C-alpha positions as CSV (number, residue, x, y, z in Angstrom):
1,M,53.2,-2.0,-1.5
2,E,50.9,1.3,-0.6
3,S,49.0,1.2,2.3
4,K,45.0,1.7,2.5
5,G,46.1,4.2,5.2
6,F,46.7,7.1,2.3
7,F,43.2,8.3,1.9
8,P,41.4,7.3,5.1
9,K,38.8,10.2,4.2
10,L,39.1,10.6,0.7
11,W,36.9,7.6,-0.2
12,R,34.1,10.0,-1.2
13,R,33.5,13.6,-1.9
14,Q,31.6,15.6,0.8
15,Q,28.1,16.6,0.4
16,N,26.4,19.1,2.5
17,D,23.5,17.4,4.7
18,T,20.2,18.2,3.1
19,G,18.7,18.7,6.5
20,A,15.7,16.0,8.4
21,P,12.4,15.7,6.6
22,D,9.6,17.5,8.3
23,K,8.1,15.0,11.0
24,V,4.7,14.1,10.1
25,T,2.3,13.1,13.5
26,S,-0.3,10.8,13.6
27,K,-2.5,10.5,16.0
28,E,-2.7,6.6,15.5
29,A,-0.7,3.7,14.9
30,P,3.3,6.2,14.6
31,V,5.1,5.0,12.3
32,N,8.9,5.0,14.3
33,K,10.2,8.9,13.4
34,S,13.7,7.7,14.4
35,D,14.2,4.8,11.6
36,A,12.3,7.0,8.9
37,A,14.7,9.9,9.1
38,E,17.4,7.3,8.5
39,G,15.9,6.4,5.6
40,F,17.4,9.4,3.7
41,S,21.1,9.1,5.0
42,G,23.3,6.6,3.2
43,P,26.8,6.6,1.1
44,Q,27.3,8.7,-1.7
45,T,27.1,7.6,-5.2
46,D,30.0,10.3,-6.2
47,L,32.8,8.1,-6.6
48,L,36.3,9.5,-7.1
49,S,37.8,10.3,-10.4
50,Y,41.0,8.0,-11.4
51,E,42.9,11.5,-10.7
52,D,41.5,12.2,-7.4
53,I,42.6,8.6,-6.1
54,Y,46.0,8.6,-7.4
55,H,46.5,12.6,-5.4
56,A,44.4,10.9,-2.6
57,A,47.1,7.9,-2.1
58,G,50.3,10.6,-2.9
59,I,50.9,9.5,-6.6
60,L,52.2,12.3,-8.6
61,S,53.7,12.6,-11.8
62,P,56.6,11.7,-12.7
63,R,59.4,14.7,-13.1
64,S,60.6,13.2,-16.5
65,G,56.9,13.8,-18.0
66,Y,57.1,10.1,-18.3
67,G,54.8,8.4,-16.3
68,I,52.1,5.4,-17.1
69,H,49.6,7.9,-18.6
70,K,52.4,9.4,-20.9
71,V,52.9,5.7,-22.5
72,V,49.5,5.0,-23.0
73,E,48.9,8.2,-25.0
74,M,52.0,7.5,-27.0
75,L,50.7,3.4,-27.2
76,N,47.5,4.9,-28.6
77,S,49.0,7.5,-31.3
78,D,48.6,7.6,-34.5
79,R,52.1,6.2,-35.6
80,L,52.1,3.2,-32.9
81,R,48.5,2.5,-32.5
82,D,48.8,0.1,-35.6
83,L,52.1,-1.3,-35.3
84,S,53.7,-4.6,-33.9
85,K,54.2,-5.3,-30.1
86,D,57.9,-5.2,-30.3
87,V,58.0,-1.9,-32.4
88,K,56.1,-0.3,-29.9
89,R,57.5,-1.7,-27.1
90,A,61.3,-0.7,-28.7
91,S,59.7,2.9,-29.0
92,V,58.5,2.8,-25.3
93,L,62.4,2.3,-24.2
94,M,63.8,4.4,-26.4
95,A,61.4,7.5,-25.3
96,L,61.9,6.7,-21.8
97,D,65.7,6.5,-22.3
98,A,66.1,9.9,-24.0
99,A,63.7,11.3,-21.4
100,G,66.1,10.3,-18.6
101,T,63.9,7.7,-16.6
102,S,63.9,3.5,-16.8
103,A,61.3,0.5,-17.5
104,E,62.0,-0.2,-13.5
105,D,60.8,3.5,-12.7
106,L,57.4,3.3,-15.2
107,L,56.9,-0.2,-13.8
108,Q,56.7,1.4,-10.4
109,D,54.7,4.1,-11.4
110,A,52.2,1.5,-12.5
111,T,52.0,-0.5,-9.6
112,R,51.3,2.4,-7.2
113,R,48.5,3.6,-9.4
114,Q,46.9,-0.3,-9.7
115,L,47.3,-0.8,-5.8
116,A,45.6,2.4,-5.0
117,L,42.8,1.7,-7.7
118,D,42.5,-1.9,-6.2
119,S,42.4,-0.2,-2.4
120,Y,39.6,1.9,-3.7
121,A,38.0,-0.1,-5.1
122,A,38.0,-2.6,-1.8
123,G,37.4,0.3,0.2
124,Q,34.0,1.1,-2.0
125,Q,33.1,-2.9,-1.9
126,K,33.2,-2.9,1.7
127,Q,31.2,0.2,2.3
128,L,28.5,-1.4,-0.2
129,E,28.2,-4.4,1.8
130,E,27.9,-2.5,5.4
131,F,25.0,0.4,3.5
132,E,23.3,-3.2,2.2
133,A,23.4,-4.5,5.6
134,R,22.1,-1.5,7.1
135,K,19.4,-1.0,4.9
136,A,18.4,-4.7,4.9
137,Q,17.8,-4.5,8.9
138,E,16.4,-1.2,8.4
139,N,13.9,-3.0,6.0
140,A,12.9,-5.6,8.8
141,Q,12.0,-2.5,10.9
142,I,9.9,-1.3,8.7
143,Q,8.6,-4.5,7.7
144,A,7.6,-5.2,11.5
145,E,6.5,-1.7,11.4
146,L,4.0,-2.4,8.7
147,D,2.5,-5.5,9.8
148,R,2.0,-3.9,13.1
149,V,0.0,-0.9,11.8
150,T,-1.7,-3.2,9.4
151,A,-3.2,-5.7,12.3
152,H,-4.1,-2.5,13.9
153,Y,-6.1,-1.0,11.2
154,A,-7.3,-4.6,10.6
155,E,-9.0,-4.5,13.7
156,R,-10.4,-1.8,13.7
157,I,-12.1,-2.7,10.1
158,Q,-12.9,-5.7,11.9
159,R,-14.7,-3.9,14.7
160,N,-16.9,-1.9,12.3
161,H,-17.7,-4.8,10.3
162,D,-19.2,-6.4,13.9
163,Q,-20.9,-3.4,14.9
164,I,-22.7,-3.4,11.8
165,A,-23.7,-6.8,11.8
166,R,-25.3,-5.9,15.5
167,E,-26.7,-2.9,13.9
168,K,-28.4,-5.0,10.9
169,E,-29.5,-8.0,13.5
170,T,-30.8,-5.4,15.8
171,L,-33.2,-3.5,13.5
172,R,-34.4,-7.2,11.6
173,N,-35.3,-8.5,15.5
174,W,-37.3,-5.1,15.6
175,Q,-39.1,-5.5,12.1
176,M,-40.0,-9.0,13.0
177,A,-41.7,-7.3,16.3
178,K,-43.2,-4.5,14.3
179,Q,-45.0,-7.0,12.0
180,N,-46.6,-9.1,14.8
181,E,-47.7,-5.4,16.4
182,S,-48.9,-4.6,13.0
183,Q,-51.0,-8.0,12.8
184,R,-52.3,-7.7,16.1
185,I,-53.5,-3.8,14.8
186,A,-55.2,-5.0,12.0
187,E,-57.1,-7.9,14.0
188,V,-58.6,-5.1,16.5
189,I,-59.2,-2.5,12.9
190,E,-61.0,-5.6,11.6
191,L,-63.6,-6.2,14.6
192,C,-63.9,-2.5,15.2
193,T,-65.2,-1.9,11.3
194,K,-67.1,-4.9,10.3
195,Q,-70.8,-4.6,10.0
196,P,-73.7,-7.6,11.3
197,A,-75.2,-9.2,8.8
198,A,-78.7,-7.4,8.8
199,A,-82.5,-9.1,8.2
200,P,-84.2,-9.3,4.9
201,A,-86.5,-6.4,3.9
202,R,-90.6,-6.7,3.7
203,D,-92.4,-5.4,0.6
204,P,-94.7,-2.4,2.2
205,Q,-97.5,-3.7,-0.3
206,S,-97.5,-7.3,1.0
207,A,-97.9,-6.1,4.0
208,P,-102.0,-5.0,3.9
209,S,-102.7,-8.2,2.3
210,A,-100.9,-10.0,4.7
211,A,-103.2,-8.5,7.4
212,S,-106.4,-8.7,5.1
213,S,-105.9,-12.3,4.6
214,S,-105.5,-12.6,8.2
215,T,-108.5,-11.0,9.2
216,S,-110.7,-12.5,6.4
217,A,-109.1,-15.9,8.2
218,T,-110.5,-14.6,11.6
219,A,-114.0,-13.6,10.2
220,S,-114.3,-16.5,8.5
221,T,-114.1,-18.6,11.1
222,P,-117.4,-18.5,13.3
223,V,-119.6,-18.7,10.0
224,Q,-117.9,-21.7,9.1
225,A,-118.2,-23.1,12.4
226,A,-122.2,-22.5,12.4
227,K,-122.1,-23.8,8.9
228,A,-120.7,-26.9,10.2
229,S,-123.1,-27.2,13.5
230,A,-126.7,-26.8,11.1
231,G,-125.6,-29.4,8.8
232,S,-125.0,-31.7,11.7
């Protein structure tokens, strides 16, 4: 059985680093820069081809030329594709015998290739699980950072609302005081501008008549007194 140690460094193709992204400086509630930079790194998605896996595992084509791939080509050829399994088996055995190889060698080649594929698949699955675990931890850190930043700015927003409320209350109190002041000013203005009630005006023509009547009454008083004396 082939060991998984055949290709410890050939699970994936190498890729040049693209460099870290430009760092952005934030004045308030900075995000963890190391975590942000780490988010751009991770396993590659360019998996090895089957031939690369076989080569990494040290599996070479047999000298006779009748390896597993050669037999697969024979079975998929136009001559054998539609034949029964017994006929296909007999044809393959005849070809192997003519090439100087045996079915046992073919089975060993197939087994080695299958083990190589299984080992590669197991390694990729393990790397994927490790990558997923790292990303889950990173997501938890990002969520914690997001919660911290959200709480920070929510507090700032609340402070702004509180300041607005205080300013509104201050202006409302001043407006009430202004109404009282305006009322007092209006009362003073009303007292200073209101005229007192005027006396009724006299008729110029009636004034001499009233004087004459007064004079006549004064003049007739002695005569009337004399008449009153003579009659008595």
